[in-house]
C-alpha positions as CSV (number, residue, x, y, z in Angstrom):
1,X,-38.7,-8.9,233.9
2,X,-35.5,-10.8,233.1
3,X,-34.2,-13.6,235.2
4,X,-30.7,-14.9,235.6
5,X,-29.5,-18.1,237.1
6,X,-26.3,-18.1,238.6
7,X,-25.2,-21.9,239.2
8,X,-22.4,-22.5,241.5
9,X,-22.5,-26.4,240.6
10,X,-19.9,-28.6,239.3
11,X,-21.7,-31.4,237.5
12,X,-23.4,-31.0,234.0
13,X,-26.4,-32.8,235.1
14,X,-26.2,-32.6,238.8
15,X,-29.1,-32.6,241.1
16,X,-28.9,-28.6,241.6
17,X,-29.4,-28.2,238.0
18,X,-32.3,-30.7,237.4
19,X,-34.0,-28.9,240.0
20,X,-33.2,-25.2,238.9
21,X,-34.5,-26.3,235.7
22,X,-38.0,-27.4,237.3
23,X,-38.0,-23.5,238.6
24,X,-37.1,-21.9,235.1
25,X,-39.2,-24.4,232.8
26,X,-40.7,-22.6,229.6
27,X,-39.1,-19.0,230.9
28,X,-36.8,-17.2,229.2
29,X,-33.7,-16.9,231.7
30,X,-29.5,-16.3,231.3
31,X,-27.7,-18.9,232.9
32,X,-24.0,-18.5,234.2
33,X,-22.4,-21.6,235.1
34,X,-19.9,-20.4,237.6
35,X,-17.6,-23.1,237.0
36,X,-16.9,-22.1,233.4
37,X,-15.4,-18.7,234.3
38,X,-11.9,-18.0,236.1
39,X,-12.8,-16.0,239.3
40,X,-9.7,-15.2,241.5
41,X,-10.2,-15.4,245.4
42,X,-10.9,-11.9,246.8
43,X,-7.6,-9.9,247.8
44,X,-9.0,-7.7,250.7
45,X,-7.8,-4.4,249.9
46,X,-10.6,-2.2,251.5
47,X,-8.2,-0.4,253.7
48,X,-5.4,-0.2,251.5
49,X,-4.4,3.6,250.7
50,X,-4.8,2.8,246.7
51,X,-7.8,0.4,247.1
52,X,-8.6,-2.9,245.3
53,X,-6.3,-3.2,242.4
54,X,-7.7,-4.5,238.9
55,X,-8.1,-8.2,238.6
56,X,-7.3,-10.1,235.5
57,X,-10.1,-12.6,235.5
58,X,-14.0,-13.1,234.3
59,X,-15.5,-11.7,237.5
60,X,-16.3,-7.9,236.2
61,X,-17.8,-9.1,233.2
62,X,-20.3,-11.8,235.1
63,X,-21.4,-9.1,237.3
64,X,-22.2,-6.7,234.3
65,X,-24.3,-9.5,233.3
66,X,-25.9,-10.3,236.5
67,X,-26.7,-6.6,237.1
68,X,-29.0,-6.7,233.8
69,X,-31.2,-8.6,235.3
70,X,-34.4,-8.1,237.8
71,X,-34.6,-11.6,239.3
72,X,-31.3,-13.5,240.5
73,X,-31.4,-17.1,241.3
74,X,-28.2,-18.6,243.0
75,X,-28.4,-22.3,242.7
76,X,-25.7,-24.5,244.5
77,X,-25.3,-27.9,245.9
78,X,-25.0,-27.9,249.6
79,X,-21.3,-28.6,250.2
80,X,-20.4,-29.3,253.7
81,X,-23.6,-27.6,254.7
82,X,-22.8,-24.2,252.9
83,X,-22.6,-22.9,249.3
84,X,-20.0,-24.2,246.8
85,X,-16.8,-22.6,246.5
86,X,-17.2,-21.2,243.4
87,X,-20.4,-19.3,244.4
88,X,-18.2,-18.3,247.4
89,X,-15.3,-16.8,245.5
90,X,-18.4,-15.0,243.6
91,X,-19.8,-13.3,246.7
92,X,-16.6,-12.6,248.1
93,X,-15.7,-10.3,245.3
94,X,-18.7,-8.0,246.0
95,X,-16.8,-6.3,248.5
96,X,-14.7,-4.9,245.7
97,X,-17.8,-4.3,243.5
98,X,-19.2,-2.1,246.2
99,X,-16.0,0.0,245.9
100,X,-15.7,0.4,242.1
101,X,-17.0,3.8,241.0
102,X,-19.3,2.3,238.4
103,X,-21.2,0.5,241.2
104,X,-21.3,3.4,243.8
105,X,-25.1,2.9,243.7
106,X,-24.7,-1.1,244.2
107,X,-27.1,-1.4,247.2
108,X,-29.7,1.0,245.5
109,X,-29.6,-1.1,242.4
110,X,-29.8,-4.6,244.3
111,X,-32.9,-3.0,245.7
112,X,-34.8,-3.3,242.8
113,X,-34.3,-6.8,242.1
114,X,-35.5,-10.2,243.9
115,X,-33.3,-13.1,244.8
116,X,-34.0,-16.6,245.1
117,X,-32.1,-19.3,246.3
118,X,-31.9,-23.0,245.0
119,X,-30.0,-25.5,247.1
120,X,-29.6,-29.5,247.1
121,X,-27.7,-31.5,249.7
122,X,-27.6,-35.0,250.9
123,X,-27.5,-35.0,254.5
124,X,-31.0,-33.8,256.1
125,X,-31.1,-30.2,254.0
126,X,-34.4,-29.2,255.2
127,X,-32.8,-29.1,258.6
128,X,-29.2,-28.8,257.9
129,X,-29.6,-26.7,255.0
130,X,-31.4,-24.0,256.9
131,X,-27.9,-22.1,258.4
132,X,-27.1,-22.0,254.3
133,X,-30.7,-20.0,253.7
134,X,-30.0,-17.7,256.6
135,X,-26.4,-17.1,255.1
136,X,-28.1,-16.2,251.9
137,X,-30.4,-13.8,253.8
138,X,-27.6,-12.0,255.9
139,X,-25.9,-11.6,252.3
140,X,-28.9,-10.1,250.7
141,X,-29.8,-7.9,253.3
142,X,-26.4,-6.4,253.8
143,X,-26.8,-5.1,249.9
144,X,-30.5,-4.3,250.3
145,X,-31.2,-7.3,247.7
146,X,-34.7,-8.6,248.5
147,X,-34.9,-12.0,249.5
148,X,-38.1,-13.7,247.7
149,X,-37.6,-17.2,248.5
150,X,-35.9,-20.6,248.1
151,X,-36.3,-24.3,247.4
152,X,-34.4,-26.9,248.9
153,X,-33.9,-30.5,247.9
154,X,-32.5,-33.8,249.2
155,X,-30.3,-36.2,246.8
156,X,-27.5,-38.3,247.5
157,X,-26.7,-39.6,244.2
158,X,-27.1,-38.6,240.6
159,X,-30.7,-37.8,239.4
160,X,-32.0,-38.7,242.9
161,X,-33.6,-35.1,243.1
162,X,-36.6,-36.2,241.0
163,X,-37.6,-38.6,244.2
164,X,-37.9,-35.7,246.3
165,X,-41.3,-34.9,245.6
166,X,-41.5,-32.0,248.2
167,X,-38.6,-30.1,246.1
168,X,-40.2,-30.8,243.0
169,X,-43.2,-29.7,244.0
170,X,-41.6,-26.3,245.3
171,X,-39.8,-25.8,242.4
172,X,-42.8,-25.9,240.2
173,X,-44.5,-23.7,242.5
174,X,-41.8,-21.1,242.1
175,X,-42.1,-21.6,238.7
176,X,-45.8,-20.4,238.6
177,X,-44.9,-17.6,240.7
178,X,-42.3,-16.3,238.3
179,X,-44.6,-16.8,235.1
180,X,-47.4,-15.0,237.0
181,X,-45.0,-12.2,238.0
182,X,-44.0,-11.6,234.3
183,X,-47.3,-11.8,233.1
184,X,-48.4,-8.9,235.3
185,X,-45.4,-6.7,234.6
186,X,-46.3,-7.0,230.8
187,X,-49.8,-5.9,231.7
188,X,-48.5,-3.0,233.5
189,X,-45.8,-2.3,230.7
190,X,-48.8,-2.5,228.1
191,X,-51.0,-0.2,230.1
192,X,-48.3,2.4,230.1
């Protein structure tokens, strides 16, 4: 079982990263910091006769890396009651991926993975962050990606997430779940 964190935050030690670190503590993960890559906005060419044109940016290479993993953890600050713009651009490009010949089985491949969401906001995220979680649910459902869970946190200033005991507890619980899954998969593989 391999895990990738797709981080849509923009602060090196932001609250979303701190909470994500609790989730993946003592686990081997690949982390993709979306802010470090150039992802062009989608040009909707779904109905153009020639289809989507090749885009000269980092998106395709990032998607190839993401697809190598079994567990996808999407971590984002809650900006204006939704995901970060960086993460939104990443998801928008899925429309293009789904029409590329090498990803004609995109939905089938996604169905074999699991997705988790980590989101941190400052304005009552336990209530106002729920539409964001529903948005992720719809995104994942559209591509058959099983939505396995989420961790929400509340923080208004740098480092304040450590004061949200509910978020830290949830992050630690998810960490234990991921460790158990990894152990169970190792046992299954050893018995084959």
